[in-house]
Phi, psi and omega in degrees: 000142181281126178278133179265129183246152175221155179283132179298146177293347178273353180283149177247167181289352179282215182271002184259068181253140178232135175249144179230151176257143178293131182283152173270144179239140176280133179301144178293345178273351179275145178241148181301131177080350180284149180284349183257063181255136181232140175241153179217161170204157179253154178219165178054050178065036180073016177283335181236145175238124178257137183228136178217160177278120182300325182284343183223053183303327184294345180277356178098203185214165171262146185238120182238148169288154184300319181294318178298316180296317179298319178296319178299313180298322177298318178295321177296316180297330178271005181060034179273343177228000000 
């Protein structure tokens, strides 16, 4: 999978530039050692949410818009999915 990098806000336009990758976070619904582990990260100022299977990271990720992701989470909380 291709790692996405962004320039640190501490970098200047001169020769002192640093790039950082957005970290992946394990979902609070995932449990250690369980086969149902999910990781997520946000990109573009939280406009996009990327989600992947922790057990199969090499298969890539799903990419959602922030509004779509928020609607999905609301449906999960209401036990609709």
